[in-house]
C-alpha positions in Angstrom: 14.3 -9.9 -17.5 13.4 -7.5 -20.2 9.9 -6.0 -20.5 7.8 -4.9 -23.4 8.6 -1.4 -24.7 4.9 -0.4 -24.6 4.8 -1.3 -20.9 7.9 0.7 -20.1 6.5 3.6 -22.1 3.3 3.7 -20.1 5.0 3.1 -16.7 3.8 5.6 -14.0 5.5 7.0 -10.9 3.3 4.5 -9.0 4.7 1.6 -7.1 3.0 -1.3 -5.2 4.2 -2.9 -2.0 2.6 -6.2 -1.0 2.7 -6.9 2.7 1.7 -10.3 4.0 -0.2 -11.3 0.9 -0.4 -15.0 1.5 -3.2 -16.1 -0.8 -1.9 -17.1 -4.3 -5.1 -16.1 -6.1 -5.1 -12.6 -4.4 -1.4 -12.0 -5.2 -1.9 -13.1 -8.8 -4.9 -10.8 -9.2 -3.0 -7.9 -7.6 -0.1 -8.4 -10.0 -2.5 -8.3 -12.9 -4.0 -5.0 -11.7 -0.5 -3.6 -11.1 0.5 -4.4 -14.7 -2.8 -3.0 -16.0 -2.5 0.2 -14.1 1.1 0.8 -15.3 3.0 0.4 -12.0 6.7 0.9 -12.3 7.4 -2.1 -10.1 6.0 -4.4 -7.4 7.8 -5.1 -4.2 6.9 -8.2 -2.1 8.1 -8.3 1.5 8.9 -11.5 3.4 5.7 -13.2 4.5 4.1 -13.0 1.0 3.5 -16.1 -1.0 6.2 -16.7 -3.7 5.3 -14.6 -6.7 6.4 -17.5 -9.0 4.3 -20.1 -7.3 2.1 -21.9 -10.0 -1.2 -20.6 -8.6 0.1 -17.0 -8.5 1.3 -17.4 -12.1 -2.1 -18.7 -13.2 -4.0 -15.9 -11.5 -1.5 -13.3 -12.9 -2.4 -14.1 -16.5 1.0 -13.0 -17.8 1.4 -10.0 -15.5 4.8 -11.4 -14.3 6.2 -10.5 -17.7 4.6 -7.0 -17.9 5.8 -5.4 -14.6 9.1 -5.8 -12.6 8.6 -7.9 -9.5 11.1 -7.9 -6.6 10.5 -10.8 -4.3 11.2 -11.7 -0.6 12.4 -8.3 0.7 13.2 -7.4 4.3 11.6 -4.1 5.3 15.0 -2.7 6.0 15.9 -2.8 2.3 12.5 -1.7 0.9 13.5 2.0 0.8 16.4 1.1 -1.5 13.9 0.2 -4.2 11.9 3.4 -3.9 12.5 6.4 -6.2 13.7 9.5 -4.6 11.1 11.5 -2.6 8.6 8.6 -2.8 5.7 8.9 -0.3 4.4 5.6 1.0 0.6 5.2 1.5 -1.1 2.4 3.4 -4.4 1.0 2.3 -6.9 1.4 5.2 -10.0 -0.6 5.4 -11.5 1.1 8.5 -10.3 4.6 8.6 -11.0 6.4 11.8 -12.9 3.4 13.2 -9.8 1.2 13.7 -8.0 -0.3 16.6 -4.8 -2.4 16.7 -4.9 -6.2 16.6 -2.4 -7.6 19.0 0.1 -10.3 17.8 3.2 -11.9 19.1 5.2 -10.8 16.0 5.8 -7.2 15.0 5.3 -8.2 11.4 1.8 -9.5 12.1 0.3 -6.3 13.6 -2.9 -5.7 11.7 -6.1 -3.8 12.1 -9.6 -4.7 13.0 -12.7 -2.5 12.9 -14.7 -1.4 15.8 -17.5 0.9 14.5 -18.2 2.2 18.0 -14.8 3.9 18.2 -14.3 7.3 16.8 -10.5 7.5 16.8 -7.4 5.3 16.7 -6.6 3.4 19.9 -3.0 2.9 20.8 -1.4 -0.4 21.9 -1.9 -1.2 25.5 1.9 -1.4 25.9 3.4 2.1 25.8 7.0 3.4 25.9 8.2 5.9 28.5 10.1 8.9 27.3 13.5 8.8 29.0 13.7 12.6 29.1 10.3 13.6 30.3 9.1 10.4 31.9 5.8 10.6 30.0 4.4 7.5 28.4 3.7 7.5 24.7 2.2 5.1 22.2 4.8 3.6 19.8 2.3 3.0 17.0 2.9 5.5 14.1 0.0 7.9 13.9 -0.9 8.5 10.2 -3.4 10.9 8.9 -6.3 9.3 7.1 -7.7 10.6 3.8 -10.2 9.3 1.3 -8.6 7.4 -1.6 -10.1 9.8 -4.2 -8.4 12.9 -2.8 -5.1 13.8 -4.4 -2.2 11.7 -3.2 0.0 11.5 -6.3 1.7 14.9 -6.2 5.0 13.0 -5.5 6.0 9.5 -6.6 3.7 7.2 -4.6 4.0 3.7 -3.3 0.9 1.9 -2.0 1.0 -0.8 0.6 -1.6 -3.5 0.4 -1.9 -5.9 3.4 -3.1 -9.4 3.4 -6.4 -10.8 4.4 -5.3 -12.5 7.7 -2.9 -10.1 9.4 -3.4 -6.8 7.5 -0.5 -4.3 7.1 2.6 -4.7 9.3 4.0 -2.2 11.8 7.0 -1.8 9.5 4.8 -0.5 6.7 3.2 2.1 9.0 6.6 3.2 10.1 7.8 3.6 6.5 4.7 5.6 5.6 5.3 7.9 8.6 9.0 8.4 7.7 8.1 9.4 4.1 5.2 11.7 4.9 2.6 9.3 3.7 -0.9 8.7 4.9 -3.6 6.0 5.3 -5.9 5.8 2.3 -9.5 5.0 3.2 -11.9 3.3 0.8 -15.3 4.0 2.4 -17.7 1.0 2.6 -21.3 0.9 3.8 -22.0 0.0 7.4 -21.9 -3.7 8.1 -19.1 -4.4 5.6 -15.8 -4.8 7.5 -13.4 -4.5 4.5 -12.7 -5.2 0.9 -10.8 -8.1 -0.5 -7.1 -7.1 -0.7 -7.0 -7.6 -4.5 -10.0 -5.4 -5.0 -8.6 -2.7 -2.7 -5.4 -2.8 -4.6 -7.2 -2.4 -8.0 -9.3 0.5 -6.7 -6.3 2.4 -5.4 -3.9 1.7 -8.3 -6.4 2.8 -10.9 -7.4 5.8 -8.8 -3.7 6.7 -8.8 -3.5 6.3 -12.5 -6.6 8.6 -12.9 -5.0 11.3 -10.8 -1.7 11.1 -12.7 -3.6 11.4 -16.0 -5.5 14.4 -14.9 -2.3 16.0 -13.6 -0.6 15.4 -16.9 -3.5 16.9 -18.8 -3.4 20.0 -16.6 0.3 20.5 -17.2 -0.2 20.0 -21.0 -2.9 22.7 -21.0 -0.8 25.1 -18.9 2.1 24.7 -21.4 -0.2 25.4 -24.4 -1.4 28.6 -22.8 2.2 29.7 -22.3 
């Protein structure tokens, strides 16, 4: 598929990964925001609703023809679609007040909030280090930072999880392997989380803002030289 020259011209080093987005309306809205923000591409992992399902097309309002969409990917091949040196960031709805939500499938590990906790809790099941005999949690530990702090110094990919299961264990592992973090969008007490489409919009347009400011700073530096 070919895409409009204007879209390609305004494409940013910003990529979106959809993880377990199962609601057609949410996915369509997310694709619309991705196109509006200037994402270079959108990756959909297995478990997401089909991007070309009629309800997704309707909610996308033409976004499918504005931004490249790669559908139905296994997590093992996702790195093949990321530009060199991309850092993967995971949308976080609870920040430091999070604990893992147990599931029978690795791809369904999500997060639930517990406002009485002040740090991450590991899974109850732990691995034992064969060399030291010490037990260790196997959940990747990612640093949490507010979404409005700089995270676009390198090409960035943002993972958005679905409403039901949240982000997958595989997404956390990918973020850890690329030096990424969890991006926290603070909400007032009593509100558990944002809708996934709203969270995606906030993060993508914040990334766009950061990239615009960086470009302006570089332009000013060059003019001074």
